[in-house]
C-alpha positions as CSV (number, residue, x, y, z in Angstrom):
1,M,70.0,37.6,10.4
2,M,67.1,39.7,11.8
3,A,66.3,42.7,9.6
4,K,66.3,46.0,11.3
5,E,62.9,46.7,9.8
6,E,61.4,43.7,11.5
7,I,62.6,44.9,14.9
8,E,61.2,48.3,14.2
9,L,57.8,46.7,13.5
10,L,57.9,44.8,16.8
11,I,58.7,48.1,18.6
12,E,55.8,49.9,16.8
13,K,53.4,47.2,17.8
14,G,54.5,47.4,21.4
15,Y,56.2,44.0,21.5
16,Y,59.2,45.4,23.4
17,E,60.3,42.2,25.1
18,E,60.4,40.3,21.8
19,A,62.2,43.2,20.1
20,L,64.9,43.2,22.9
21,S,65.4,39.5,22.7
22,R,66.2,39.7,19.0
23,I,68.4,42.8,18.8
24,H,71.5,40.7,19.2
25,E,70.7,39.2,15.8
26,L,71.6,42.5,14.1
27,E,75.1,42.4,12.6
28,D,76.0,46.1,12.7
29,P,76.6,47.3,16.3
30,L,75.4,50.8,15.4
31,D,72.1,49.2,14.3
32,R,71.9,47.4,17.7
33,I,72.5,50.7,19.5
34,E,69.9,52.5,17.5
35,A,67.3,49.7,18.0
36,L,68.0,49.7,21.8
37,T,67.4,53.4,22.0
38,E,64.3,53.1,19.9
39,V,62.9,50.5,22.4
40,A,63.8,52.8,25.3
41,L,62.1,55.8,23.7
42,A,59.0,53.8,22.8
43,I,58.7,52.5,26.4
44,H,59.1,56.0,27.7
45,L,56.5,57.6,25.3
46,S,54.0,54.8,25.8
47,D,54.2,54.5,29.6
48,G,55.5,51.0,29.2
49,P,57.7,49.3,31.8
50,Q,59.9,52.3,32.7
51,E,62.1,50.2,35.0
52,W,63.5,48.6,31.9
53,I,65.0,51.8,30.5
54,P,68.2,52.1,32.6
55,D,69.2,48.5,31.7
56,I,68.5,49.1,28.0
57,V,70.6,52.3,28.0
58,E,73.3,50.5,29.8
59,D,73.3,47.8,27.1
60,A,73.6,50.4,24.4
61,M,76.5,52.1,26.2
62,Y,78.3,48.8,26.7
63,I,78.2,48.2,22.9
64,A,79.3,51.8,22.2
65,K,82.3,51.6,24.5
66,K,83.4,48.4,22.8
67,L,83.6,50.1,19.4
68,K,87.2,50.5,18.2
69,D,86.6,53.0,15.4
70,P,86.3,56.5,16.9
71,T,83.9,57.5,14.1
72,D,81.5,54.7,15.1
73,R,81.9,55.6,18.7
74,I,80.9,59.2,18.1
75,V,77.8,58.3,16.2
76,A,76.9,55.8,18.9
77,Y,77.3,58.3,21.7
78,S,75.3,61.0,19.9
79,T,72.5,58.5,19.2
80,I,72.3,57.5,22.9
81,A,72.6,61.1,24.1
82,S,69.7,62.2,21.9
83,S,67.5,59.5,23.4
84,L,68.6,60.3,26.9
85,S,67.7,64.0,26.4
86,I,64.2,63.2,25.0
87,M,63.6,60.9,28.0
88,G,64.5,63.7,30.4
89,Y,68.0,62.5,31.5
90,E,69.4,65.9,30.5
91,E,72.6,66.0,32.5
92,D,73.7,62.5,31.3
93,A,72.7,63.4,27.7
94,M,74.8,66.6,27.7
95,N,77.8,64.8,29.2
96,L,77.6,62.2,26.5
97,F,77.2,64.9,23.7
98,T,80.3,66.6,25.1
99,R,82.2,63.3,25.2
100,A,81.3,62.7,21.5
101,I,82.3,66.2,20.5
102,D,85.7,65.8,22.3
103,E,86.2,62.5,20.4
104,T,85.9,64.3,17.0
105,E,89.3,66.0,17.8
106,S,91.0,62.6,17.1
107,V,89.6,62.6,13.5
108,R,92.3,64.1,11.3
109,D,90.4,64.2,8.0
110,P,88.5,67.6,8.1
111,I,85.8,66.3,5.7
112,E,85.2,63.3,7.9
113,R,85.3,65.5,11.0
114,G,82.8,67.9,9.5
115,A,80.5,65.0,8.7
116,L,80.7,63.7,12.2
117,L,80.1,67.1,13.7
118,S,77.0,67.5,11.5
119,E,75.8,64.0,12.6
120,L,76.2,65.2,16.2
121,A,74.4,68.4,15.4
122,Y,71.5,66.3,13.9
123,H,71.1,64.4,17.1
124,L,71.3,67.6,19.2
125,A,68.5,68.9,17.1
126,L,66.4,65.8,17.6
127,A,66.9,66.2,21.4
128,G,65.3,69.7,21.1
129,H,68.5,71.7,21.5
130,T,68.0,73.7,18.2
131,E,70.3,76.6,18.9
132,S,73.2,74.4,20.0
133,A,72.5,72.2,17.0
134,I,72.7,75.2,14.6
135,E,76.0,76.3,16.2
136,L,77.4,72.9,15.7
137,F,76.2,72.7,12.1
138,D,78.0,76.0,11.6
139,V,81.2,74.5,13.0
140,A,80.8,71.5,10.7
141,F,80.3,73.9,7.8
142,D,83.5,75.9,8.6
143,T,85.5,72.7,9.2
144,I,84.6,71.4,5.7
145,M,85.0,74.7,4.0
146,G,88.4,75.1,5.6
147,A,89.7,71.7,4.4
148,E,92.5,71.7,1.9
149,V,90.7,69.5,-0.6
150,S,89.0,69.9,-4.0
151,Y,85.9,72.1,-4.2
152,S,83.7,69.1,-5.3
153,L,84.6,67.3,-2.0
154,K,83.6,70.4,0.0
155,V,80.3,70.6,-1.9
156,D,79.5,67.0,-1.2
157,G,80.2,67.6,2.5
158,I,78.1,70.8,2.6
159,I,75.2,69.1,0.8
160,R,75.3,66.3,3.4
161,I,74.9,69.1,6.1
162,G,71.9,70.4,4.2
163,N,70.4,66.9,4.0
164,L,70.8,66.4,7.8
165,L,69.3,69.8,8.5
166,E,66.2,69.0,6.4
167,K,66.0,65.5,7.9
168,A,66.1,67.0,11.5
169,G,63.5,69.5,10.6
170,D,61.2,66.8,9.3
171,R,61.3,65.2,12.8
172,L,60.6,68.3,14.8
173,P,57.5,70.5,15.5
174,A,57.3,73.6,13.4
175,D,59.0,76.0,15.8
176,G,62.1,73.8,16.0
177,A,62.0,72.8,12.3
178,L,61.9,76.3,10.8
179,P,65.5,77.5,11.7
180,L,66.8,74.2,10.5
181,Y,64.8,74.3,7.2
182,R,66.0,77.9,6.6
183,M,69.6,76.9,7.0
184,A,69.1,73.9,4.7
185,F,67.4,76.2,2.1
186,D,70.3,78.6,2.2
187,I,72.7,75.8,1.5
188,F,70.8,74.3,-1.4
189,D,70.0,77.7,-2.8
190,K,73.6,78.9,-2.8
191,L,74.9,75.7,-4.2
192,H,72.2,75.8,-6.9
193,V,70.6,72.5,-6.0
194,N,67.4,74.0,-7.2
195,Q,65.1,71.0,-6.8
196,R,66.1,70.4,-3.2
197,A,65.8,74.1,-2.5
198,A,62.3,74.2,-3.9
199,V,61.3,71.2,-1.7
200,V,62.7,72.8,1.5
201,E,61.1,76.2,0.6
202,K,57.7,74.5,0.5
203,K,58.4,72.9,3.9
204,I,59.2,76.3,5.3
205,E,56.0,77.8,4.0
206,L,54.0,74.9,5.4
207,A,55.7,75.1,8.9
208,E,55.0,78.9,8.9
209,T,51.4,78.3,8.0
210,V,50.6,75.5,10.5
211,Y,52.9,76.8,13.1
212,D,50.7,76.3,16.1
213,V,49.8,72.6,15.3
214,G,52.9,71.8,13.2
215,L,53.7,68.3,14.5
216,P,55.8,66.3,12.0
217,S,52.9,63.9,11.3
218,I,50.5,66.7,10.5
219,R,52.9,68.5,8.2
220,Q,53.8,65.3,6.4
221,A,50.1,64.6,5.8
222,L,49.6,68.1,4.4
223,L,52.6,67.8,2.2
224,E,51.1,64.6,0.7
225,G,47.7,66.4,0.3
226,R,46.0,64.2,2.9
227,Y,44.0,67.0,4.3
228,H,41.3,65.0,6.1
229,Y,43.9,62.8,7.8
230,A,45.8,65.9,8.9
231,L,42.5,67.3,10.4
232,A,41.9,63.9,12.1
233,L,45.4,64.1,13.7
234,I,44.6,67.6,14.9
235,G,41.4,66.3,16.5
236,R,43.4,63.6,18.3
237,N,46.1,66.0,19.6
238,Y,44.4,69.2,20.3
239,T,41.2,70.5,21.9
240,G,39.2,73.7,22.3
241,V,40.7,76.9,20.9
242,S,44.0,75.2,20.0
243,R,42.1,72.8,17.8
244,L,40.1,75.7,16.2
245,I,43.4,77.5,15.4
246,G,44.9,74.4,14.0
247,E,42.0,73.7,11.7
248,L,42.0,77.3,10.5
249,E,45.8,76.9,9.8
250,V,45.0,73.7,7.7
251,A,42.3,75.6,5.9
252,L,44.7,78.3,5.0
253,W,47.2,75.8,3.7
254,M,44.4,74.2,1.6
255,K,43.6,77.6,0.2
256,R,47.2,78.2,-0.8
257,M,47.3,74.8,-2.4
258,N,44.1,75.7,-4.4
259,S,41.8,73.2,-2.6
260,L,38.2,74.2,-3.0
261,E,37.2,72.6,0.3
262,Y,38.8,75.1,2.6
263,P,35.7,77.2,3.3
264,D,33.9,74.0,4.5
265,V,36.9,73.4,6.9
266,V,36.5,76.9,8.3
267,D,32.8,76.4,8.9
268,R,33.3,73.0,10.6
269,A,36.1,74.4,12.7
270,F,33.8,77.0,14.3
271,E,30.9,74.5,14.6
272,G,33.2,72.1,16.5
273,C,34.5,74.7,18.9
274,R,31.9,75.0,21.7
275,N,32.2,77.3,24.7
276,P,35.6,78.6,23.7
277,R,37.8,80.6,26.1
278,F,39.9,83.0,24.0
279,T,43.0,84.7,25.2
280,E,44.2,88.0,23.7
281,E,46.8,86.1,21.7
282,N,44.2,83.7,20.4
283,V,41.9,86.5,19.3
284,Q,44.8,88.2,17.4
285,K,45.8,84.9,15.7
286,I,42.3,84.0,14.7
287,A,41.6,87.4,13.3
288,A,44.8,87.2,11.1
289,L,44.0,83.7,9.9
290,L,40.4,84.6,9.0
291,T,41.6,87.7,7.2
292,E,44.0,85.6,5.0
293,L,41.2,83.0,4.5
294,G,38.9,85.8,3.2
295,S,36.3,85.1,5.9
296,L,36.2,88.8,6.6
297,K,32.9,89.0,8.5
298,R,34.2,86.6,11.1
299,A,37.6,88.3,11.0
300,L,36.0,91.6,11.9
301,E,34.3,90.2,15.0
302,F,37.7,89.0,16.3
303,A,39.6,92.1,15.2
304,R,37.1,94.3,17.2
305,A,37.7,92.2,20.3
306,I,41.5,92.8,20.3
307,K,42.4,95.0,23.3
308,D,45.8,96.1,22.2
309,V,45.2,99.4,20.3
310,R,48.1,99.0,17.8
311,K,47.3,95.3,17.1
312,R,43.6,96.0,16.8
313,S,44.5,98.8,14.3
314,D,46.7,96.5,12.3
315,A,44.0,93.8,12.2
316,L,41.3,96.3,11.1
317,R,43.7,97.7,8.5
318,A,44.3,94.2,7.0
319,I,40.5,93.6,6.7
320,A,39.9,97.0,5.1
321,L,42.6,96.4,2.5
322,K,41.2,92.9,1.7
323,L,37.7,94.5,1.2
324,A,39.3,97.1,-1.1
325,E,40.9,94.4,-3.1
326,R,37.5,92.9,-3.6
327,K,36.3,96.4,-4.8
328,E,34.1,96.7,-1.7
329,F,35.3,100.3,-1.2
330,D,32.4,101.6,1.0
331,E,32.8,98.8,3.5
332,A,36.6,99.2,3.4
333,R,36.4,102.9,4.2
334,E,33.9,102.3,7.0
335,I,36.3,99.8,8.7
336,A,39.3,102.1,8.0
337,G,37.3,104.9,9.8
338,A,37.0,102.7,12.9
339,I,40.8,102.2,13.2
340,P,41.8,103.7,16.6
341,D,45.4,104.5,15.8
342,P,45.3,107.8,13.8
343,E,48.5,107.1,11.8
344,V,47.4,103.6,10.8
345,K,44.0,105.0,9.9
346,A,45.5,107.7,7.6
347,E,47.8,105.2,5.9
348,T,44.9,102.7,5.4
349,I,42.6,105.3,3.9
350,M,45.4,106.4,1.5
351,E,46.1,102.8,0.5
352,I,42.4,102.2,-0.2
353,G,42.4,105.3,-2.4
354,A,45.4,104.0,-4.3
355,I,43.8,100.6,-4.8
356,G,40.7,102.3,-6.2
357,E,42.8,104.3,-8.6
358,E,44.5,101.2,-9.9
359,R,41.2,99.5,-10.5
């Protein structure tokens, strides 16, 4: 029998026709459906023969409809629906998701039904419907907790939900990943699965740090400490000011991970950004990043360029307090004196005085 991994390798290399010709060799019909949707997605994302996609999806649906076990059918429908949504067939995708959700009503065992709902929620998340996915994860959670079974069986079901939340987060950009990670952390933390909670907490911190360029591949590289590879991925996927911000975000993560190379990354980020066109939002973001990175001279240039009075005041305040923490009190007071908002100015001067007394 053809191994699923071999077909995945063919898809990865772009040998779509050969992969399709060998999918029938997979014994498990769910594996066949997953492989078919992977081929369709790969063709869609690589600008391959787009005319093949309807027939591939039709083949996957044919297999799904032949499944006798409602559990298998639900998983199959959600897998196909997720792929359809990613490829832009939104109406067909939502109809299929609805059909799969309706089928869960026939599953009497609440633990199994909760597991199926969480699987559906996982595929909804992959399709980019994060809010709907979280709502369905909540339904799955309530279904399992409401089951009249032993507490240990409930815990197993809830941990499965946490696993799927984390797994979905790993496959999404940072903005979509964060609410899923936070829900997963809440589950692991409350169930005292401390090691898993710590892992997810680190993933949350990473997604928050590299929010603007938080593609899954970039976050994975950073988690593994492959900083130069992450920077190379940013170079491939982003240009101009977006690339600059991304490289500064990576530098900040490196600083937090105690990598001594982060100042060089900051310098190279600015060297590589030629003729930048900054928006007000860009300027605010860069000022905040540079302040956290301790590159205060550069941060000050950007902070002074912020047009919004309140946000300029907050940016200058952050720089002044960083200088005070470095015991550079004269410079800190000078910047505090330039804060346009009188309330923020007064608070900052008081805080600088308090830091001075502590030291």
